[in-house]
All heavy atoms as an XYZ file, in Angstrom:
664
protein
N       0.867     -1.237      0.075
C       0.001     -0.056      0.056
C       0.959      1.308      0.036
O       1.893      1.288      0.663
C      -0.952      0.033      1.258
C      -1.625      1.219      1.347
S      -2.675      1.236      2.947
C      -4.034      0.401      2.459
N       0.515      2.193     -0.788
C       1.232      3.558     -0.787
C       0.243      4.623     -0.384
O      -0.952      4.599     -0.745
C       1.743      3.756     -2.256
C       2.638      4.871     -2.395
C       3.219      5.017     -3.769
O       3.733      3.880     -4.289
O       3.032      5.995     -4.440
N       0.875      5.484      0.343
C       0.062      6.748      0.796
C       1.020      7.863      0.821
O       2.246      7.778      0.910
C      -0.583      6.459      2.217
O      -1.539      7.501      2.480
C       0.424      6.294      3.242
N       0.312      9.104      0.673
C       1.113     10.352      0.719
C       1.352     10.856      1.973
O       0.493     10.749      2.898
C       0.375     11.385     -0.268
N       2.449     11.595      2.208
C       2.722     12.363      3.445
C       2.022     13.726      3.171
O       2.302     14.320      2.174
C       4.222     12.540      3.735
C       4.992     11.232      3.695
C       4.657     13.470      4.892
C       4.526     10.302      4.905
N       1.371     14.241      4.224
C       0.571     15.432      3.966
C       0.982     16.488      4.957
O       1.597     16.109      6.040
C      -0.986     15.164      4.261
C      -1.277     14.561      5.578
C      -1.599     14.264      3.263
C      -2.639     14.572      5.998
N       0.763     17.777      4.594
C       1.193     18.927      5.431
C       0.084     19.046      6.503
O      -1.038     19.095      6.187
C       1.382     20.108      4.571
C       1.844     21.314      5.300
C       2.338     22.410      4.409
C       2.698     23.721      5.013
N       3.718     23.612      6.089
N       0.588     19.254      7.693
C      -0.278     19.471      8.865
C       0.425     20.627      9.726
O       1.304     20.348     10.464
C      -0.533     18.321      9.911
C      -1.037     17.066      9.115
C      -1.421     18.636     10.997
C      -1.178     15.748      9.844
N      -0.088     21.941      9.525
C       0.634     23.064     10.111
C       2.025     23.028      9.606
O       2.247     23.116      8.471
N       2.947     23.225     10.548
C       4.359     23.242     10.248
C       4.953     21.913     10.176
O       6.164     21.765      9.904
C       5.031     24.106     11.431
C       4.778     25.557     11.184
O       4.450     25.975     10.144
N       4.757     26.270     12.272
N       4.117     20.879     10.419
C       4.626     19.462     10.409
C       4.187     18.780      9.152
O       3.360     19.325      8.308
C       4.218     18.796     11.563
O       4.666     19.535     12.691
N       4.483     17.387      9.073
C       3.876     16.618      8.104
C       3.329     15.341      8.723
O       3.860     14.946      9.890
C       4.961     16.236      7.088
C       5.346     17.383      6.159
C       6.198     17.100      4.929
C       6.314     18.271      4.105
N       6.880     17.928      2.853
N       2.391     14.839      8.117
C       1.804     13.614      8.753
C       1.394     12.553      7.774
O       1.370     12.690      6.541
N       0.925     11.532      8.299
C       0.493     10.237      7.531
C      -0.931     10.047      7.906
O      -1.371      9.874      9.031
C       1.289      9.071      7.967
C       0.966      7.775      7.299
C       1.372      7.798      5.781
C       1.837      6.695      7.980
N      -1.818      9.940      6.829
C      -3.220      9.743      7.057
C      -3.536      8.305      6.748
O      -3.097      7.537      5.851
C      -3.985     10.424      5.862
C      -5.447     10.482      6.155
C      -6.256     11.350      5.204
N      -5.696     12.591      5.086
C      -5.907     13.644      4.312
N      -6.804     13.445      3.385
N      -5.360     14.738      4.264
N      -4.210      7.628      7.875
C      -4.610      6.186      7.768
C      -6.023      6.044      7.703
O      -6.793      6.873      8.104
C      -4.172      5.543      9.175
C      -2.689      5.584      9.532
C      -2.497      5.037     10.977
C      -1.766      4.969      8.521
N      -6.467      5.199      6.786
C      -7.838      4.956      6.427
C      -8.574      4.428      7.660
O      -8.049      3.718      8.600
C      -7.998      4.153      5.204
O      -7.649      2.724      5.643
N      -9.808      4.513      7.712
C     -10.721      4.044      8.809
C     -10.593      2.434      8.871
O     -10.521      1.948      9.939
C     -12.254      4.465      8.636
C     -13.090      4.000      9.750
C     -14.486      4.423      9.540
C     -15.472      4.146     10.549
N     -15.146      2.945     11.320
N     -10.530      1.951      7.693
C     -10.362      0.510      7.628
C      -9.117     -0.004      8.280
O      -9.256     -1.002      9.084
C     -10.246      0.079      6.089
O     -11.428      0.530      5.396
C     -10.230     -1.519      5.964
N      -7.941      0.733      8.153
C      -6.724      0.383      8.731
C      -6.933      0.602     10.276
O      -6.433     -0.246     11.035
C      -5.515      1.045      8.171
C      -5.265      0.489      6.898
C      -4.263      0.951      9.092
C      -4.192      1.427      6.061
N      -7.389      1.711     10.663
C      -7.532      2.049     12.044
C      -8.497      0.997     12.815
O      -8.144      0.537     13.936
C      -8.191      3.397     12.270
C      -7.352      4.657     11.740
C      -8.298      5.771     11.775
C      -6.112      4.754     12.484
N      -9.549      0.615     12.167
C     -10.391     -0.410     12.726
C      -9.765     -1.795     12.707
O      -9.837     -2.548     13.745
C     -11.713     -0.554     11.886
C     -12.565      0.658     12.086
O     -12.404      1.431     13.113
O     -13.499      0.820     11.307
N      -9.149     -2.093     11.726
C      -8.515     -3.564     11.611
C      -7.436     -3.708     12.697
O      -7.257     -4.961     13.225
C      -7.872     -3.797     10.316
C      -7.270     -5.146     10.006
C      -6.783     -5.343      8.626
C      -6.069     -6.783      8.597
N      -5.690     -7.133      7.193
N      -6.584     -2.630     12.926
C      -5.501     -2.792     13.901
C      -5.830     -2.235     15.234
O      -4.868     -2.072     16.096
C      -4.289     -2.181     13.176
C      -3.775     -2.992     12.107
C      -4.004     -2.660     10.822
C      -3.142     -4.356     12.246
C      -3.713     -3.391      9.762
C      -2.766     -5.033     11.159
C      -3.058     -4.633      9.943
O      -2.613     -5.431      8.870
N      -7.072     -1.891     15.334
C      -7.695     -1.359     16.627
C      -6.701     -0.019     17.164
O      -6.399     -0.026     18.285
C      -7.632     -2.440     17.816
C      -8.461     -2.136     19.051
O      -9.312     -1.290     18.821
N      -8.070     -2.540     20.071
N      -6.591      0.896     16.289
C      -5.824      1.986     16.492
C      -6.852      3.042     17.014
O      -7.805      3.333     16.167
C      -4.978      2.452     15.384
C      -3.896      1.523     15.005
C      -4.456      3.855     15.672
C      -3.178      1.664     13.761
N      -6.640      3.683     18.184
C      -7.574      4.680     18.694
C      -6.907      5.938     18.501
O      -6.882      6.536     17.511
C      -7.832      4.457     20.192
C      -8.526      2.957     20.400
C      -9.874      2.937     19.719
C     -10.597      1.515     19.971
N     -11.494      1.127     19.119
N      -6.403      6.547     19.618
C      -5.889      7.997     19.630
C      -4.393      7.987     19.550
O      -3.880      9.113     19.092
C      -6.302      8.668     20.922
C      -7.913      8.937     20.997
O      -8.504      9.022     19.873
O      -8.431      8.764     22.074
N      -3.654      7.020     19.939
C      -2.217      7.089     19.956
C      -1.674      5.809     19.301
O      -2.248      4.689     19.426
C      -1.761      7.215     21.414
C      -2.180      8.481     21.987
C      -1.445      8.656     23.356
C      -1.845      9.951     23.967
N      -1.170     10.170     25.306
N      -0.313      5.903     18.843
C       0.420      4.681     18.426
C       1.796      4.923     19.019
O       2.234      5.940     19.335
C       0.506      4.456     16.906
C      -0.854      4.321     16.260
C       1.088      5.771     16.173
N       2.508      3.716     19.261
C       3.831      3.674     19.509
C       4.627      3.709     18.154
O       4.273      2.812     17.268
C       4.181      2.421     20.406
C       5.569      2.369     20.733
C       5.921      1.108     21.568
O       4.959      0.346     21.827
O       7.040      0.964     21.868
N       5.711      4.548     18.179
C       6.479      4.556     16.856
C       7.773      3.742     17.257
O       8.408      4.161     18.243
C       6.816      6.019     16.490
C       5.491      6.742     16.164
C       7.743      5.901     15.225
C       5.646      8.109     15.732
N       8.090      2.719     16.475
C       9.268      1.968     16.666
C      10.061      2.095     15.438
O       9.655      1.925     14.358
C       8.800      0.469     16.786
C       7.957      0.225     18.054
C      10.140     -0.325     16.976
C       7.271     -0.994     18.217
N      11.365      2.426     15.745
C      12.259      2.688     14.576
C      13.298      1.377     14.513
O      14.024      1.247     15.597
C      13.174      3.978     14.680
C      12.223      5.216     14.931
C      13.243      6.379     15.160
C      11.433      5.417     13.764
N      13.207      0.728     13.606
C      13.809     -0.717     13.535
C      14.344     -0.972     12.221
O      13.631     -1.110     11.280
C      12.894     -1.761     14.130
C      13.380     -2.983     14.293
C      12.429     -3.961     14.980
O      12.099     -3.809     16.285
O      11.864     -4.833     14.147
N      15.708     -1.156     12.087
C      16.348     -1.680     11.000
C      15.821     -0.920      9.662
O      15.382     -1.490      8.634
C      16.055     -3.189     10.829
C      16.867     -3.990     11.892
S      16.365     -5.743     11.865
C      16.803     -6.149     10.318
N      15.866      0.490      9.728
C      15.413      1.251      8.482
C      13.954      1.172      8.300
O      13.537      1.740      7.210
N      13.197      0.810      9.166
C      11.672      0.702      9.106
C      11.042      1.580     10.164
O      11.687      1.774     11.259
C      11.128     -0.561      9.010
C      11.631     -1.548      7.962
C      11.040     -2.916      8.055
O      10.617     -3.420      9.017
N      11.037     -3.638      7.022
N       9.829      2.134      9.903
C       9.108      2.846     10.964
C       7.833      2.062     11.134
O       7.147      1.525     10.309
C       8.495      4.153     10.483
C       9.779      5.036     10.221
C       7.731      4.854     11.507
C       9.429      6.363      9.570
N       7.670      1.417     12.383
C       6.644      0.501     12.773
C       5.604      1.352     13.731
O       6.097      1.987     14.658
C       7.139     -0.731     13.423
C       8.136     -1.399     12.611
C       6.000     -1.483     13.842
C       8.877     -2.513     13.197
N       4.414      1.303     13.307
C       3.417      1.870     14.147
C       2.558      0.784     14.820
O       2.085     -0.056     14.128
C       2.250      2.597     13.242
C       2.857      3.866     12.501
C       1.814      4.387     11.657
C       3.552      4.911     13.185
N       2.515      0.853     16.259
C       2.077     -0.157     16.927
C       0.872      0.479     17.845
O       1.191      1.396     18.508
C       3.082     -0.833     17.980
C       2.574     -1.956     18.833
C       3.812     -2.490     19.561
C       3.270     -3.550     20.482
N       4.269     -4.032     21.325
N      -0.339     -0.143     17.828
C      -1.466      0.499     18.580
C      -1.030      0.339     20.049
O      -0.376     -0.561     20.542
C      -2.563     -0.540     18.330
C      -2.208     -1.427     17.218
C      -0.680     -1.334     17.125
N      -1.455      1.441     20.816
C      -1.198      1.499     22.197
C      -2.584      0.974     22.931
O      -3.561      1.335     22.714
C      -0.874      2.744     22.700
C       0.354      3.313     22.165
C      -0.914      2.855     24.239
C       0.949      4.591     22.485
N      -2.314     -0.179     23.654
C      -3.491     -0.666     24.438
C      -3.993      0.198     25.525
O      -3.070      1.112     25.844
C      -3.211     -1.961     24.952
C      -2.831     -3.153     23.840
C      -2.777     -4.492     24.450
O      -3.306     -4.755     25.549
O      -2.132     -5.342     23.837
N      -5.031      0.073     25.988
C      -5.573      0.866     27.064
C      -4.573      0.870     28.231
O      -4.194     -0.191     28.699
C      -6.990      0.349     27.620
O      -7.845      0.282     26.421
C      -7.729      1.102     28.609
N      -4.227      2.065     28.698
C      -3.401      2.044     29.975
C      -3.959      1.393     31.085
O      -5.047      1.344     31.303
C      -3.227      3.578     30.278
C      -3.614      4.320     28.969
C      -4.604      3.502     28.290
N      -3.120      0.697     31.777
C      -3.534      0.043     32.935
C      -4.468     -1.265     32.678
O      -5.164     -1.656     33.533
C      -3.989      0.857     33.965
C      -3.041      1.873     34.571
C      -3.528      2.912     35.404
N      -4.167      4.110     34.963
C      -3.443      5.038     34.254
N      -2.225      4.767     33.744
N      -3.979      6.087     33.858
N      -4.448     -1.695     31.445
C      -5.352     -2.862     31.126
C      -4.989     -3.998     31.925
O      -3.728     -4.315     32.097
C      -5.109     -3.118     29.600
C      -6.049     -4.252     29.025
C      -5.856     -4.440     27.649
C      -6.789     -5.510     27.026
N      -6.576     -5.758     25.780
N      -5.991     -4.782     32.517
C      -5.733     -5.874     33.353
C      -5.025     -5.621     34.574
O      -4.655     -6.513     35.249
C      -5.097     -6.983     32.571
C      -5.746     -7.475     31.312
O      -6.966     -7.544     31.374
N      -5.091     -7.654     30.236
N      -4.990     -4.435     35.042
C      -4.349     -4.167     36.323
C      -5.123     -4.795     37.477
O      -4.689     -5.173     38.485
C      -4.189     -2.638     36.618
C      -2.824     -2.062     36.004
C      -2.116     -2.571     34.861
C      -2.250     -0.909     36.389
N      -1.218     -1.846     34.737
C      -1.038     -0.739     35.527
C      -2.510      0.106     37.285
C      -0.247      0.248     35.526
C      -1.526      1.081     37.408
C      -0.461      1.236     36.608
N      -6.443     -4.639     37.299
C      -7.285     -5.298     38.348
C      -7.035     -6.817     38.694
O      -6.852     -7.230     39.784
C      -8.899     -5.093     38.119
C      -9.227     -5.602     36.779
O      -8.378     -5.751     35.870
O     -10.398     -5.721     36.463
N      -6.861     -7.441     37.583
C      -6.489     -8.890     37.625
C      -5.157     -9.039     38.334
O      -4.914     -9.873     39.161
C      -6.416     -9.521     36.261
O      -7.793     -9.268     35.644
C      -6.307    -11.053     36.360
N      -4.035     -8.348     37.956
C      -2.906     -8.369     38.572
C      -2.867     -8.012     40.021
O      -2.149     -8.576     40.874
C      -1.908     -7.394     37.807
N      -3.662     -7.032     40.352
C      -3.753     -6.651     41.745
C      -4.436     -7.689     42.602
O      -3.975     -7.962     43.776
C      -4.358     -5.238     41.945
C      -3.679     -4.020     41.572
C      -4.282     -3.133     40.951
C      -2.369     -3.926     41.800
C      -3.610     -1.906     40.464
C      -1.598     -2.929     41.481
C      -2.172     -1.873     40.623
N      -5.293     -8.448     42.126
C      -5.954     -9.596     42.767
C      -5.038    -10.661     43.018
O      -5.000    -11.253     44.139
C      -7.194    -10.015     42.039
C      -8.510     -9.156     42.105
C      -9.644     -9.582     41.158
O      -9.626    -10.699     40.672
O     -10.426     -8.676     40.741
N      -4.245    -10.897     42.010
C      -3.235    -11.951     42.034
C      -2.131    -11.543     43.184
O      -1.658    -12.405     43.967
C      -2.615    -12.193     40.675
C      -1.621    -13.264     40.634
C      -0.897    -13.443     39.313
C       0.190    -14.468     39.465
N       1.265    -14.352     38.474
N      -1.742    -10.381     43.100
C      -0.744     -9.893     44.136
C      -1.296    -10.023     45.553
O      -0.543    -10.401     46.428
C      -0.388     -8.318     43.916
C       0.558     -8.231     42.687
S       0.697     -6.383     42.369
C       1.644     -5.906     43.877
N      -2.607     -9.639     45.726
C      -3.241     -9.922     46.998
C      -3.258    -11.281     47.471
O      -3.005    -11.614     48.581
C      -4.686     -9.238     47.123
C      -5.252     -9.292     48.451
O      -6.090    -10.247     48.577
N      -4.857     -8.300     49.198
N      -3.703    -12.099     46.540
C      -3.664    -13.733     46.870
C      -2.347    -14.205     47.347
O      -2.257    -15.066     48.215
C      -4.158    -14.410     45.661
C      -5.716    -14.627     45.692
C      -5.949    -15.660     44.530
C      -7.437    -15.346     44.017
N      -7.655    -16.031     42.799
N      -1.320    -13.713     46.602
C       0.057    -14.200     46.880
C       0.804    -13.388     47.932
O       1.950    -13.666     48.174
C       0.860    -14.269     45.544
C       0.229    -15.274     44.400
C       0.839    -15.059     43.128
O       1.808    -14.284     43.026
O       0.377    -15.807     42.205
N       0.142    -12.393     48.539
C       0.710    -11.697     49.666
C       1.861    -10.658     49.169
O       2.584    -10.169     50.000
N       1.731    -10.234     47.758
C       2.755     -9.447     47.309
C       2.233     -7.990     47.276
O       2.952     -7.161     46.685
C       3.075     -9.790     45.887
C       3.847    -11.048     45.795
O       4.508    -11.497     46.737
O       3.769    -11.654     44.745
N       1.270     -7.627     47.992
C       0.777     -6.259     47.977
C       1.020     -5.571     49.399
O       0.334     -4.681     49.647
C      -0.672     -6.125     47.689
C      -1.648     -6.870     48.656
O      -1.109     -7.647     49.446
O      -2.846     -6.753     48.631
N       2.097     -6.004     50.074
C       2.456     -5.372     51.334
C       3.097     -3.992     51.062
O       3.877     -3.956     50.103
C       3.234     -6.334     52.218
C       2.642     -7.720     52.370
C       1.424     -7.581     53.243
C       0.839     -9.002     53.545
N      -0.432     -9.144     52.953
N       3.104     -3.140     52.070
C       3.785     -1.834     51.982
C       5.306     -2.200     52.023
O       5.781     -2.987     52.776
C       3.554     -0.915     53.192
C       2.014     -0.383     53.220
S       1.712      0.745     51.977
C       2.409      2.198     52.795
N       6.007     -1.448     51.216
C       7.524     -1.650     51.102
C       8.146     -0.659     52.215
O       9.399     -1.041     52.619
C       8.107     -1.362     49.782
C       7.551     -2.250     48.573
C       8.026     -1.789     47.308
C       7.883     -3.617     48.914
N       7.505      0.304     52.495
C       8.036      1.244     53.570
C       6.973      1.793     54.384
O       5.798      1.696     53.949
C       8.860      2.289     52.995
C       8.014      3.247     52.094
S       8.962      4.355     51.068
C      10.253      4.941     52.119
N       7.277      2.227     55.541
C       6.269      2.843     56.606
C       5.569      3.998     55.824
O       6.276      4.823     55.169
C       6.925      3.236     57.843
C       7.423      2.108     58.597
O       6.823      0.934     58.491
N       8.317      2.302     59.488
N       4.344      4.220     55.964
C       3.681      5.246     55.475
C       3.854      6.647     56.332
O       3.569      7.760     55.859
C       2.141      5.158     55.182
C       1.479      4.771     56.507
O       2.038      4.376     57.497
O       0.147      4.775     56.359
N       4.364      6.485     57.592
C       4.731      7.560     58.426
C       6.163      7.370     58.842
O       6.495      6.405     59.278
C       3.757      7.634     59.507
C       4.127      8.733     60.517
C       2.313      7.989     59.020
N       6.971      8.354     58.723
C       8.348      8.291     59.281
C       8.343      8.828     60.720
O       7.629      9.644     61.142
C       9.267      9.189     58.426
C       9.324      8.733     56.944
C       8.637      9.407     55.944
C      10.133      7.591     56.660
C       8.715      8.948     54.637
C      10.173      7.133     55.463
C       9.465      7.756     54.332
N       9.303      8.262     61.451
C       9.318      8.520     62.941
C       9.673     10.001     63.123
O       9.206     10.576     64.161
C      10.488      7.661     63.550
C      10.092      6.193     63.579
O       8.972      5.875     63.463
N      11.177      5.314     63.657
N      10.410     10.664     62.354
C      10.744     12.126     62.616
C       9.744     13.080     61.809
O      10.110     14.285     61.731
C      12.120     12.338     62.002
C      12.403     12.143     60.548
O      11.396     11.514     59.907
O      13.408     12.470     60.127
N       8.703     12.548     61.326
C       7.711     13.388     60.677
C       7.057     14.418     61.592
O       6.559     14.015     62.663
C       6.788     12.528     59.878
C       6.071     13.310     58.764
C       5.404     12.345     57.702
O       5.597     11.105     57.948
O       4.875     12.948     56.796
N       6.941     15.745     61.222
C       6.243     16.769     62.018
C       4.916     16.971     61.480
O       4.844     17.818     60.463
C       7.192     17.864     62.163
C       6.547     19.034     62.879
O       5.479     18.908     63.476
N       7.321     20.143     62.968
N       3.927     16.587     62.127
C       2.574     16.822     61.567
C       1.966     18.144     61.924
O       1.015     18.676     61.385
C       1.655     15.727     62.138
C       1.747     14.367     61.626
C       2.449     13.379     62.298
C       1.446     14.125     60.262
C       2.681     12.196     61.838
C       1.654     12.836     59.652
C       2.275     11.851     60.556
N       2.680     18.931     62.936
C       2.208     20.131     63.377
C       2.320     21.173     62.194
O       1.520     22.029     62.171
C       3.145     20.656     64.534
C       3.104     19.611     65.623
C       2.429     20.107     66.947
O       2.249     21.412     66.938
O       1.899     19.281     67.637
N       3.263     21.020     61.382
C       3.428     22.010     60.321
C       2.328     21.972     59.272
O       2.238     22.871     58.434
C       4.829     21.766     59.587
C       4.987     20.595     58.873
C       6.299     20.267     58.283
O       7.287     20.264     59.140
O       6.430     20.001     57.045
N       1.586     20.866     59.265
C       0.451     20.698     58.466
C      -0.857     21.258     58.969
O      -1.838     21.239     58.381
C       0.229     19.283     57.997
C       1.387     18.702     57.311
C       2.367     18.051     57.852
C       1.703     18.914     55.917
N       3.373     17.632     56.841
C       2.938     18.315     55.620
C       1.149     19.482     54.837
C       3.568     18.196     54.480
C       1.615     19.492     53.627
C       2.782     18.880     53.463
N      -0.889     21.672     60.233
C      -2.193     22.161     60.969
C      -2.334     23.609     60.577
O      -1.513     24.322     60.427
C      -2.079     21.999     62.402
O      -1.594     20.778     62.690
């Protein structure tokens, strides 16, 4: 497939057809990968996708414990009043 590079303000861009956007599930953003003389556009999946499942697994396995105290011994709460 061949397509033209178009002017967008002071920049240039690439127009992708709705068919391509739908087929590859491209929404608002893509990751650009520069590899061996090629430019690869990769759809960005929903941020934090499947985090709920990962957190449930962490909880089951006891991996969701605090790594440090949430209050330090020398913390002065008076300055916040």
